[in-house]
KEPASE-498125 format. One record per atom (N, C-alpha, C, O): residue in one letter; x, y, z. Coordinates in nm, 3 decimals, decimal comma, padded with zeros to 5 digits. Example, Ala and Ser with C-alpha at 12.3 -4.5 7.8 and 13.67 -1.06 7.14 Angstrom:
BEGIN
 aa       x       y       z
  a  01,319 -00,569  00,780
  a  01,230 -00,450  00,780
  a  01,320 -00,330  00,780
  a  01,424 -00,332  00,846
  s  01,285 -00,225  00,708
  s  01,367 -00,106  00,714
  s  01,290  00,003  00,787
  s  01,341  00,114  00,804
//
This chain:
BEGIN
 aa       x       y       z
  m  19,829  10,167  12,061
  m  19,673  10,170  12,083
  m  19,582  10,097  12,199
  m  19,520  10,010  12,138
  r  19,550  10,093  12,316
  r  19,483  09,984  12,398
  r  19,398  09,919  12,322
  r  19,323  09,966  12,237
  l  19,420  09,734  12,379
  l  19,338  09,693  12,283
  l  19,263  09,575  12,413
  l  19,347  09,499  12,462
  a  19,175  09,565  12,445
  a  19,100  09,442  12,526
  a  19,068  09,329  12,386
  a  19,057  09,344  12,265
  v  19,062  09,230  12,468
  v  19,099  09,072  12,369
  v  19,002  09,006  12,428
  v  19,024  09,036  12,545
  l  18,892  08,924  12,430
  l  18,852  08,828  12,502
  l  18,889  08,719  12,361
  l  18,908  08,737  12,240
  g  18,885  08,581  12,469
  g  18,926  08,462  12,373
  g  19,068  08,464  12,320
  g  19,110  08,413  12,217
  g  19,145  08,545  12,424
  g  19,313  08,506  12,365
  g  19,351  08,412  12,378
  g  19,446  08,390  12,303
  s  19,323  08,323  12,448
  s  19,396  08,178  12,440
  s  19,289  08,080  12,366
  s  19,248  07,973  12,413
  g  19,263  08,119  12,282
  g  19,197  08,034  12,150
  g  19,300  08,047  12,042
  g  19,410  08,102  12,035
  r  19,216  07,967  11,946
  r  19,302  07,958  11,837
  r  19,350  08,055  11,750
  r  19,465  08,048  11,708
  i  19,273  08,148  11,716
  i  19,242  08,233  11,686
  i  19,281  08,361  11,775
  i  19,385  08,404  11,725
  g  19,253  08,420  11,856
  g  19,292  08,435  11,970
  g  19,483  08,464  11,985
  g  19,553  08,564  12,000
  q  19,499  08,372  11,975
  q  19,653  08,379  12,000
  q  19,739  08,415  11,816
  q  19,853  08,437  11,774
  y  19,649  08,406  11,779
  y  19,731  08,476  11,668
  y  19,693  08,625  11,704
  y  19,796  08,688  11,725
  i  19,594  08,694  11,718
  i  19,540  08,833  11,730
  i  19,635  08,888  11,876
  i  19,662  09,007  11,859
  l  19,677  08,850  11,972
  l  19,793  08,883  12,064
  l  19,901  08,879  12,034
  l  19,978  08,955  12,092
  a  19,958  08,781  11,921
  a  20,085  08,790  11,857
  a  20,072  08,927  11,796
  a  20,138  09,016  11,850
  s  19,997  08,957  11,692
  s  19,981  09,075  11,593
  s  20,014  09,160  11,658
  s  20,127  09,209  11,647
  a  19,897  09,216  11,772
  a  19,879  09,287  11,812
  a  20,042  09,343  11,930
  a  20,099  09,451  11,948
  l  20,058  09,227  11,973
  l  20,150  09,288  12,073
  l  20,274  09,313  11,922
  l  20,307  09,420  11,871
  e  20,302  09,225  11,898
  e  20,467  09,308  11,789
  e  20,402  09,431  11,706
  e  20,469  09,526  11,662
  s  20,278  09,417  11,693
  s  20,270  09,596  11,643
  s  20,281  09,737  11,733
  s  20,280  09,854  11,696
  g  20,294  09,675  11,874
  g  20,343  09,773  11,986
  g  20,195  09,820  12,069
  g  20,187  09,912  12,151
  h  20,089  09,735  12,025
  h  20,014  09,775  12,120
  h  19,951  09,714  12,284
  h  19,930  09,597  12,316
  q  19,937  09,802  12,342
  q  19,910  09,736  12,481
  q  19,824  09,686  12,534
  q  19,761  09,757  12,613
  v  19,788  09,567  12,517
  v  19,694  09,436  12,529
  v  19,619  09,407  12,714
  v  19,661  09,408  12,830
  s  19,513  09,389  12,652
  s  19,404  09,336  12,783
  s  19,404  09,272  12,753
  s  19,392  09,266  12,631
  a  19,430  09,080  12,875
  a  19,318  08,972  12,786
  a  19,241  08,903  12,894
  a  19,288  08,902  13,008
  l  19,111  08,839  12,864
  l  19,008  08,744  12,946
  l  19,046  08,628  12,992
  l  19,048  08,566  12,886
  a  19,079  08,554  13,071
  a  19,102  08,519  13,052
  a  19,074  08,432  13,152
  a  19,136  08,453  13,256
  r  18,951  08,284  13,151
  r  18,957  08,167  13,272
  r  19,066  08,125  13,336
  r  19,067  08,096  13,456
  r  19,188  08,119  13,244
  r  19,307  08,033  13,290
  r  19,372  08,121  13,282
  r  19,313  08,141  13,175
  p  19,458  08,220  13,289
  p  19,568  08,321  13,255
  p  19,665  08,247  13,228
  p  19,711  08,260  13,115
  e  19,729  08,145  13,322
  e  19,849  08,087  13,280
  e  19,840  08,014  13,121
  e  19,942  07,991  13,057
  a  19,687  07,977  13,063
  a  19,660  07,966  12,933
  a  19,769  08,078  12,855
  a  19,799  08,040  12,741
  l  19,819  08,180  12,887
  l  19,843  08,233  12,800
  l  19,988  08,361  12,853
  l  19,988  08,461  12,925
  a  20,117  08,279  12,757
  a  20,250  08,370  12,803
  a  20,240  08,463  12,839
  a  20,145  08,535  12,805
  a  20,332  08,498  12,921
  a  20,364  08,616  12,989
  a  20,421  08,710  12,871
  a  20,457  08,631  12,784
  a  20,438  08,796  12,844
  a  20,469  08,863  12,722
  a  20,494  09,042  12,782
  a  20,466  09,052  12,902
  g  20,538  09,172  12,719
  g  20,571  09,245  12,737
  g  20,481  09,326  12,651
  g  20,499  09,337  12,530
  g  20,378  09,385  12,718
  g  20,257  09,482  12,657
  g  20,165  09,411  12,706
  g  20,058  09,471  12,702
  l  20,156  09,268  12,769
  l  19,997  09,218  12,763
  l  19,965  09,171  12,938
  l  20,034  09,103  13,013
  t  19,831  09,238  12,963
  t  19,807  09,223  13,067
  t  19,719  09,153  13,101
  t  19,608  09,197  13,072
  v  19,722  09,016  13,174
  v  19,580  08,956  13,182
  v  19,502  08,934  13,283
  v  19,543  08,894  13,392
  i  19,389  08,957  13,256
  i  19,290  08,920  13,344
  i  19,212  08,845  13,376
  i  19,120  08,841  13,295
  r  19,191  08,735  13,510
  r  19,138  08,664  13,532
  r  18,981  08,654  13,518
  r  18,929  08,707  13,616
  g  18,885  08,604  13,427
  g  18,783  08,607  13,401
  g  18,678  08,556  13,324
  g  18,720  08,466  13,251
  d  18,592  08,572  13,314
  d  18,478  08,533  13,227
  d  18,398  08,592  13,114
  d  18,311  08,669  13,155
  a  18,402  08,580  13,008
  a  18,313  08,619  12,896
  a  18,141  08,661  12,940
  a  18,078  08,760  12,902
  t  18,093  08,547  13,031
  t  17,992  08,571  13,075
  t  17,943  08,702  13,198
  t  17,833  08,748  13,230
  d  18,102  08,733  13,249
  d  18,077  08,779  13,378
  d  18,051  08,918  13,317
  d  18,127  08,981  13,243
  r  17,943  08,949  13,355
  r  17,942  09,115  13,285
  r  18,065  09,231  13,389
  r  18,137  09,324  13,352
  h  18,046  09,180  13,505
  h  18,124  09,294  13,556
  h  18,299  09,246  13,551
  h  18,367  09,335  13,602
  a  18,367  09,147  13,508
  a  18,502  09,127  13,480
  a  18,520  09,135  13,326
  a  18,634  09,109  13,288
  v  18,406  09,175  13,207
  v  18,416  09,216  13,115
  v  18,412  09,384  13,082
  v  18,476  09,438  12,992
  a  18,321  09,449  13,177
  a  18,302  09,573  13,208
  a  18,472  09,671  13,268
  a  18,522  09,782  13,251
  d  18,503  09,555  13,335
  d  18,668  09,619  13,380
  d  18,749  09,604  13,209
  d  18,792  09,692  13,133
  l  18,746  09,486  13,198
  l  18,811  09,479  13,095
  l  18,838  09,605  12,950
  l  18,949  09,633  12,903
  v  18,740  09,647  12,916
  v  18,729  09,723  12,848
  v  18,670  09,833  12,897
  v  18,579  09,880  12,829
  a  18,691  09,875  12,974
  a  18,684  10,039  13,069
  a  18,767  10,119  13,005
  a  18,712  10,220  12,960
  d  18,908  10,107  12,980
  d  19,033  10,215  12,935
  d  19,089  10,161  12,793
  d  19,204  10,179  12,752
  a  18,970  10,080  12,714
  a  19,037  10,018  12,588
  a  19,027  10,159  12,495
  a  18,978  10,270  12,515
  d  19,096  10,100  12,391
  d  19,031  10,210  12,279
  d  18,981  10,135  12,180
  d  18,927  10,193  12,086
  a  18,990  09,979  12,182
  a  18,907  09,881  12,060
  a  18,919  09,720  12,161
  a  18,993  09,672  12,248
  v  18,805  09,684  12,087
  v  18,801  09,538  12,165
  v  18,775  09,444  12,048
  v  18,707  09,456  11,946
  l  18,837  09,367  12,085
  l  18,856  09,270  11,935
  l  18,760  09,105  12,008
  l  18,803  09,062  12,115
  s  18,682  09,057  11,966
  s  18,657  08,912  11,984
  s  18,699  08,802  11,924
  s  18,674  08,779  11,806
  a  18,768  08,724  12,000
  a  18,784  08,639  11,916
  a  18,704  08,424  11,949
  a  18,728  08,313  11,902
  l  18,599  08,490  12,067
  l  18,558  08,391  12,073
  l  18,473  08,325  11,999
  l  18,421  08,383  11,904
  g  18,438  08,181  12,028
  g  18,376  08,113  11,950
  g  18,238  08,023  12,015
  g  18,235  07,982  12,131
  p  18,136  08,004  11,920
  p  18,022  07,902  12,000
  p  18,079  07,775  12,053
  p  18,161  07,698  12,002
  r  18,014  07,770  12,177
  r  18,086  07,652  12,263
  r  17,965  07,540  12,275
  r  17,949  07,477  12,380
  g  17,882  07,521  12,159
  g  17,756  07,423  12,200
  g  17,665  07,387  12,290
  g  17,555  07,442  12,300
  v  17,713  07,266  12,380
  v  17,623  07,199  12,506
  v  17,666  07,255  12,594
  v  17,602  07,273  12,698
  k  17,838  07,315  12,567
  k  17,931  07,321  12,710
  k  17,809  07,431  12,748
  k  17,718  07,417  12,829
  t  17,842  07,551  12,657
  t  17,779  07,706  12,709
  t  17,753  07,720  12,570
  t  17,834  07,739  12,480
  p  17,635  07,709  12,563
  p  17,500  07,734  12,440
  p  17,459  07,918  12,404
  p  17,414  07,969  12,301
  d  17,488  07,966  12,505
  d  17,463  08,104  12,477
  d  17,603  08,153  12,516
  d  17,614  08,275  12,524
  l  17,657  08,116  12,528
  l  17,828  08,209  12,548
  l  17,789  08,334  12,474
  l  17,727  08,431  12,518
  l  17,850  08,309  12,322
  l  17,844  08,444  12,226
  l  17,695  08,546  12,245
  l  17,709  08,668  12,235
  a  17,587  08,501  12,267
  a  17,505  08,594  12,348
  a  17,511  08,673  12,447
  a  17,486  08,793  12,460
  t  17,562  08,563  12,540
  t  17,573  08,658  12,685
  t  17,722  08,747  12,670
  t  17,748  08,832  12,755
  a  17,804  08,722  12,569
  a  17,913  08,768  12,565
  a  17,900  08,903  12,514
  a  17,947  09,001  12,573
  g  17,815  08,911  12,368
  g  17,834  09,003  12,319
  g  17,741  09,117  12,421
  g  17,748  09,238  12,441
  s  17,649  09,003  12,472
  s  17,597  09,150  12,548
  s  17,627  09,256  12,660
  s  17,578  09,361  12,703
  n  17,739  09,169  12,686
  n  17,781  09,210  12,862
  n  17,915  09,268  12,788
  n  17,987  09,325  12,870
  i  17,978  09,268  12,621
  i  18,061  09,345  12,574
  i  17,971  09,471  12,532
  i  18,033  09,576  12,546
  v  17,874  09,483  12,498
  v  17,848  09,594  12,465
  v  17,776  09,726  12,542
  v  17,762  09,845  12,516
  a  17,731  09,618  12,671
  a  17,687  09,718  12,789
  a  17,820  09,804  12,838
  a  17,819  09,925  12,865
  g  17,954  09,702  12,844
  g  18,085  09,758  12,929
  g  18,111  09,857  12,821
  g  18,064  09,970  12,834
  m  18,176  09,829  12,725
  m  18,168  09,941  12,581
  m  18,109  10,082  12,616
  m  18,174  10,182  12,649
  s  17,906  10,065  12,596
  s  17,846  10,147  12,606
  s  17,882  10,228  12,717
  s  17,928  10,342  12,707
  k  17,857  10,153  12,843
  k  17,865  10,210  12,996
  k  18,061  10,318  12,987
  k  18,055  10,410  13,068
  a  18,160  10,317  12,934
  a  18,270  10,331  12,899
  a  18,304  10,445  12,801
  a  18,396  10,522  12,830
  g  18,245  10,458  12,704
  g  18,261  10,539  12,616
  g  18,313  10,484  12,483
  g  18,305  10,556  12,384
  v  18,379  10,337  12,473
  v  18,453  10,272  12,387
  v  18,382  10,253  12,233
  v  18,282  10,185  12,257
  r  18,383  10,270  12,144
  r  18,361  10,294  11,993
  r  18,359  10,157  11,949
  r  18,263  10,080  11,957
  r  18,450  10,138  11,911
  r  18,586  09,996  11,813
  r  18,494  09,868  11,849
  r  18,500  09,863  11,971
  l  18,431  09,788  11,815
  l  18,432  09,651  11,832
  l  18,459  09,595  11,712
  l  18,413  09,635  11,606
  i  18,541  09,492  11,728
  i  18,586  09,384  11,610
  i  18,532  09,235  11,623
  i  18,632  09,175  11,584
  c  18,462  09,161  11,645
  c  18,450  09,007  11,681
  c  18,427  08,922  11,566
  c  18,394  08,954  11,452
  v  18,462  08,768  11,636
  v  18,480  08,670  11,463
  v  18,303  08,621  11,479
  v  18,239  08,591  11,580
  s  18,274  08,627  11,371
  s  18,160  08,532  11,369
  s  18,193  08,392  11,286
  s  18,300  08,337  11,263
  a  18,058  08,358  11,250
  a  18,043  08,195  11,162
  a  17,957  08,239  11,036
  a  17,840  08,277  11,042
  a  18,048  08,228  10,895
  a  17,945  08,303  10,787
  a  17,790  08,099  10,788
  a  17,683  08,051  10,752
  g  17,906  08,079  10,853
  g  17,764  07,908  10,819
  g  17,639  07,931  10,898
  g  17,561  07,845  10,860
  a  17,576  08,013  10,999
  a  17,476  08,028  11,042
  a  17,420  08,147  11,009
  a  17,360  08,225  11,083
  f  17,452  08,160  10,850
  f  17,400  08,279  10,801
  f  17,365  08,201  10,645
  f  17,352  08,282  10,553
  i  17,347  08,041  10,604
  i  17,411  07,972  10,501
  i  17,264  07,967  10,446
  i  17,259  07,937  10,326
  q  17,115  07,994  10,523
  q  16,989  07,980  10,491
  q  16,940  08,051  10,409
  q  16,843  08,023  10,339
  a  17,048  08,220  10,411
  a  16,982  08,286  10,313
  a  17,098  08,323  10,204
  a  17,083  08,417  10,125
  d  17,155  08,283  10,205
  d  17,354  08,248  10,098
  d  17,280  08,198  09,953
  d  17,257  08,085  09,912
  p  17,258  08,303  09,906
  p  17,221  08,283  09,699
  p  17,335  08,149  09,690
  p  17,300  08,035  09,723
  d  17,433  08,171  09,656
  d  17,520  08,062  09,665
  d  17,585  07,951  09,725
  d  17,684  07,888  09,688
  a  17,503  07,937  09,834
  a  17,515  07,751  09,852
  a  17,417  07,674  09,848
  a  17,296  07,693  09,842
  g  17,500  07,557  09,855
  g  17,337  07,448  09,752
  g  17,274  07,424  09,840
  g  17,323  07,418  09,953
  m  17,110  07,396  09,806
  m  16,997  07,330  09,883
  m  17,010  07,229  09,987
  m  16,936  07,226  10,085
  l  17,138  07,118  09,958
  l  17,131  06,996  10,053
  l  17,194  07,071  10,169
  l  17,142  07,081  10,280
  v  17,372  07,149  10,116
  v  17,400  07,189  10,282
  v  17,328  07,294  10,360
  v  17,378  07,315  10,470
  k  17,182  07,392  10,317
  k  17,090  07,442  10,362
  k  17,010  07,347  10,437
  k  16,944  07,408  10,522
  l  16,993  07,233  10,438
  l  16,864  07,174  10,487
  l  16,977  07,141  10,582
  l  16,945  07,174  10,696
  i  17,107  07,085  10,575
  i  17,193  06,938  10,720
  i  17,250  07,076  10,765
  i  17,218  07,120  10,876
  l  17,310  07,128  10,703
  l  17,393  07,185  10,806
  l  17,359  07,287  10,943
  l  17,432  07,286  11,043
  p  17,237  07,375  10,932
  p  17,122  07,442  11,058
  p  17,088  07,337  11,115
  p  17,089  07,375  11,232
  r  17,046  07,190  11,117
  r  17,009  07,088  11,180
  r  17,109  07,067  11,291
  r  17,097  07,072  11,414
  v  17,250  07,034  11,181
  v  17,373  06,980  11,261
  v  17,410  07,067  11,369
  v  17,411  07,043  11,489
  l  17,443  07,184  11,300
  l  17,491  07,296  11,399
  l  17,373  07,385  11,424
  l  17,390  07,506  11,411
  a  17,211  07,322  11,472
  a  17,149  07,438  11,570
  a  17,165  07,555  11,663
  a  17,141  07,675  11,665
  k  17,229  07,441  11,760
  k  17,287  07,553  11,864
  k  17,365  07,638  11,866
  k  17,345  07,748  11,919
  p  17,484  07,599  11,800
  p  17,598  07,734  11,810
  p  17,517  07,816  11,719
  p  17,480  07,930  11,747
  f  17,489  07,752  11,601
  f  17,457  07,843  11,500
  f  17,342  07,974  11,552
  f  17,376  08,082  11,506
  a  17,234  07,979  11,625
  a  17,181  08,037  11,698
  a  17,215  08,103  11,822
  a  17,139  08,163  11,899
  d  17,382  08,077  11,835
  d  17,379  08,123  11,949
  d  17,471  08,267  11,864
  d  17,487  08,379  11,914
  v  17,522  08,222  11,726
  v  17,593  08,312  11,706
  v  17,501  08,402  11,604
  v  17,567  08,488  11,547
  l  17,367  08,398  11,572
  l  17,248  08,465  11,532
  l  17,240  08,555  11,607
  l  17,230  08,663  11,548
  q  17,240  08,564  11,760
  q  17,185  08,594  11,862
  q  17,209  08,743  11,892
  q  17,140  08,843  11,911
  m  17,422  08,691  11,885
  m  17,514  08,735  11,917
  m  17,568  08,872  11,816
  m  17,657  08,955  11,836
  e  17,461  08,852  11,689
  e  17,569  08,936  11,570
  e  17,395  09,059  11,600
  e  17,408  09,180  11,577
  a  17,266  09,007  11,646
  a  17,176  09,100  11,645
  a  17,178  09,173  11,746
  a  17,100  09,269  11,750
  i  17,251  09,151  11,836
  i  17,300  09,256  12,010
  i  17,378  09,353  11,957
  i  17,371  09,475  11,973
  v  17,478  09,264  11,871
  v  17,577  09,364  11,838
  v  17,559  09,503  11,762
  v  17,595  09,620  11,773
  a  17,464  09,404  11,660
  a  17,366  09,516  11,505
  a  17,280  09,595  11,594
  a  17,327  09,709  11,589
  a  17,176  09,594  11,675
  a  17,128  09,689  11,766
  a  17,245  09,759  11,856
  a  17,213  09,761  11,975
  s  17,343  09,804  11,835
  s  17,428  09,928  11,935
  s  17,480  10,024  11,834
  s  17,512  10,011  11,715
  d  17,480  10,109  11,903
  d  17,511  10,217  11,806
  d  17,701  10,267  11,823
  d  17,757  10,377  11,822
  l  17,765  10,085  11,840
  l  17,891  10,074  11,864
  l  17,938  10,098  11,682
  l  17,863  10,106  11,586
  d  18,024  10,103  11,684
  d  18,121  10,120  11,535
  d  18,185  09,970  11,536
  d  18,297  09,941  11,577
  w  18,080  09,875  11,476
  w  18,166  09,755  11,484
  w  18,116  09,683  11,395
  w  17,999  09,690  11,358
  t  18,261  09,550  11,322
  t  18,246  09,461  11,271
  t  18,275  09,329  11,290
  t  18,365  09,282  11,359
  t  18,159  09,249  11,194
  t  18,140  09,108  11,292
  t  18,209  09,062  11,135
  t  18,173  09,100  11,024
  v  18,314  08,971  11,169
  v  18,393  08,839  11,092
  v  18,367  08,739  11,085
  v  18,413  08,654  11,161
  r  18,258  08,707  10,960
  r  18,188  08,592  10,930
  r  18,321  08,464  10,904
  r  18,387  08,477  10,801
  a  18,358  08,338  11,001
  a  18,460  08,355  10,955
  a  18,393  08,194  10,854
  a  18,298  08,132  10,903
  t  18,470  08,134  10,684
  t  18,402  08,040  10,693
  t  18,516  07,891  10,730
  t  18,636  07,896  10,755
  r  18,432  07,777  10,723
  r  18,521  07,697  10,750
  r  18,705  07,715  10,789
  r  18,788  07,752  10,706
  l  18,737  07,674  10,945
  l  18,822  07,724  11,011
  l  18,954  07,595  10,982
  l  18,938  07,477  11,009
  v  19,070  07,649  10,927
  v  19,200  07,577  10,918
  v  19,281  07,603  11,018
  v  19,256  07,685  11,107
  n  19,401  07,523  11,006
  n  19,517  07,548  11,065
  n  19,620  07,592  10,974
  n  19,729  07,640  11,006
  s  19,587  07,577  10,885
  s  19,753  07,558  10,767
  s  19,813  07,759  10,771
  s  19,732  07,851  10,769
  r  19,895  07,769  10,774
  r  19,985  07,895  10,728
  r  19,900  07,995  10,692
  r  19,793  07,969  10,637
  p  19,944  08,132  10,720
  p  19,836  08,237  10,691
  p  19,908  08,277  10,537
  p  20,030  08,267  10,519
  v  19,827  08,315  10,446
  v  19,837  08,318  10,313
  v  19,793  08,473  10,327
  v  19,724  08,497  10,228
  g  19,800  08,543  10,376
  g  19,797  08,715  10,417
  g  19,702  08,759  10,229
  g  19,734  08,856  10,160
  r  19,592  08,657  10,192
  r  19,585  08,708  10,073
  r  19,425  08,604  10,074
  r  19,418  08,481  10,071
  y  19,304  08,712  10,078
  y  19,216  08,593  10,085
  y  19,101  08,688  10,021
  y  19,144  08,802  10,006
  r  18,975  08,673  09,982
  r  18,866  08,731  09,950
  r  18,729  08,788  10,076
  r  18,650  08,699  10,107
  v  18,720  08,845  10,102
  v  18,616  08,920  10,165
  v  18,502  08,960  10,063
  v  18,502  09,016  09,953
  r  18,393  08,901  10,156
  r  18,280  08,927  10,096
  r  18,168  08,989  10,202
  r  18,179  08,979  10,324
  p  18,034  09,067  10,119
  p  17,968  09,116  10,240
  p  17,907  09,013  10,265
  p  17,930  08,911  10,199
  d  17,796  09,014  10,384
  d  17,744  08,905  10,452
  d  17,759  08,763  10,437
  d  17,743  08,683  10,528
  y  17,804  08,724  10,269
  y  17,808  08,576  10,249
  y  17,970  08,545  10,188
  y  18,048  08,635  10,158
  p  17,995  08,423  10,180
  p  18,107  08,404  10,172
  p  18,154  08,419  09,953
  p  18,074  08,432  09,860
  p  18,254  08,414  09,949
  p  18,294  08,446  09,804
  p  18,215  08,309  09,778
  p  18,189  08,212  09,849
  p  18,185  08,350  09,625
  p  18,138  08,251  09,524
  p  18,270  08,109  09,563
  p  18,388  08,144  09,554
  s  18,239  07,955  09,604
  s  18,321  07,873  09,603
  s  18,425  07,841  09,687
  s  18,501  07,745  09,675
  g  18,425  07,966  09,813
  g  18,513  08,034  09,933
  g  18,447  07,926  10,062
  g  18,350  07,950  10,134
  g  18,539  07,796  10,060
  g  18,431  07,717  10,169
  g  18,555  07,721  10,261
  g  18,532  07,638  10,348
  k  18,671  07,776  10,282
  k  18,770  07,775  10,415
  k  18,868  07,935  10,398
  k  18,888  08,026  10,317
  i  18,909  07,884  10,545
  i  19,005  08,031  10,570
  i  19,071  07,978  10,697
  i  19,020  07,903  10,780
  a  19,225  08,045  10,698
  a  19,315  07,990  10,792
  a  19,274  08,108  10,937
  a  19,258  08,230  10,934
  r  19,268  08,018  11,045
  r  19,252  08,106  11,135
  r  19,359  08,218  11,137
  r  19,323  08,335  11,142
  a  19,471  08,188  11,134
  a  19,559  08,330  11,111
  a  19,498  08,419  11,061
  a  19,492  08,527  11,119
  d  19,441  08,399  10,948
  d  19,446  08,488  10,802
  d  19,287  08,579  10,857
  d  19,283  08,701  10,839
  v  19,155  08,500  10,928
  v  19,097  08,640  11,048
  v  19,168  08,708  11,166
  v  19,119  08,805  11,222
  a  19,255  08,667  11,192
  a  19,361  08,729  11,243
  a  19,408  08,872  11,169
  a  19,408  08,983  11,224
  h  19,442  08,849  11,057
  h  19,529  08,917  11,005
  h  19,423  09,052  10,927
  h  19,450  09,171  10,916
  f  19,279  08,966  10,877
  f  19,185  09,075  10,838
  f  19,124  09,182  10,945
  f  19,084  09,294  10,913
  m  19,125  09,136  11,059
  m  19,112  09,190  11,195
  m  19,165  09,277  11,227
  m  19,101  09,371  11,273
  a  19,298  09,282  11,216
  a  19,405  09,387  11,226
  a  19,358  09,449  11,155
  a  19,267  09,520  11,198
  a  19,390  09,456  11,022
  a  19,313  09,524  10,909
  a  19,265  09,659  10,957
  a  19,290  09,778  10,977
  c  19,134  09,510  10,963
  c  18,998  09,620  11,010
  c  19,046  09,744  11,101
  c  19,014  09,859  11,071
  l  19,106  09,722  11,186
  l  19,120  09,792  11,346
  l  19,249  09,932  11,257
  l  19,207  10,047  11,249
  t  19,333  09,912  11,225
  t  19,469  09,988  11,141
  t  19,449  10,081  11,060
  t  19,516  10,184  11,064
  e  19,335  10,056  10,954
  e  19,271  10,063  10,884
  e  19,136  10,178  10,863
  e  19,107  10,263  10,780
  g  19,086  10,132  10,970
  g  18,954  10,177  10,991
  g  18,788  10,174  10,922
  g  18,691  10,249  10,928
  n  18,827  10,020  10,841
  n  18,758  09,992  10,729
  n  18,625  09,913  10,816
  n  18,600  09,917  10,936
  w  18,572  09,860  10,733
  w  18,425  09,807  10,711
  w  18,292  09,822  10,884
  w  18,210  09,755  10,947
  v  18,355  09,957  10,880
  v  18,222  09,981  11,004
  v  18,135  09,993  11,007
  v  18,092  10,087  10,940
  r  18,021  09,897  11,096
  r  17,893  09,802  11,061
  r  17,920  09,719  10,900
  r  17,871  09,754  10,793
  g  17,991  09,631  10,920
  g  18,032  09,610  10,808
  g  17,992  09,387  10,843
  g  18,023  09,327  10,946
  r  17,955  09,355  10,778
  r  17,892  09,215  10,818
  r  17,961  09,124  10,670
  r  17,907  09,095  10,563
  l  18,123  09,094  10,731
  l  18,206  09,055  10,606
  l  18,260  08,896  10,628
  l  18,319  08,868  10,733
  a  18,241  08,809  10,542
  a  18,270  08,645  10,548
  a  18,413  08,642  10,465
  a  18,430  08,722  10,374
  l  18,492  08,566  10,493
  l  18,619  08,553  10,439
  l  18,598  08,433  10,360
  l  18,491  08,373  10,351
  a  18,733  08,394  10,292
  a  18,726  08,315  10,227
  a  18,886  08,280  10,121
  a  18,946  08,363  10,052
  y  18,919  08,145  10,138
  y  19,009  08,173  09,984
  y  18,964  08,175  09,858
  y  19,042  08,196  09,765
//
């Protein structure tokens, strides 16, 4: 399978690349600094930025599926995800590419989470207002498309070793589920890709 990956130099993206290459996929990755990605057989690194619609269009043009591991940047690039999401949708639609799997953030939807505490609902959206707004806009753009999309709403990300076992719940985190390893986010995305599950689904992951 030919995969296009955005955010491949990030901490989730690195696991996505490693898994995809180990599975024998041909992978093209977009990176502002190509030197940040180690050379590997089956990997083509394209210099570019996710906010550049032409670079994104070139990346996804020949792909069978697109995976985005981009995360919000806050004050540095407050609308990174929304801009990238718009570029991805446009590029995929033009090229006729259907499958999109992208990382999202469960915290951005906490105010509607029936299991979240009131204090957390009041504080977290205020502290992380800008990155959460970016996540919300990105998901709205993706959901409005006619692509076969899946958004993976990660809970608090940690760098622990992958477990390969976690709980999955539509829309909101499983009860008492507060964290997930970055490697297991990548594991779930790979499973969605190969098994064809959760098309047009918004899934939250946690242990």
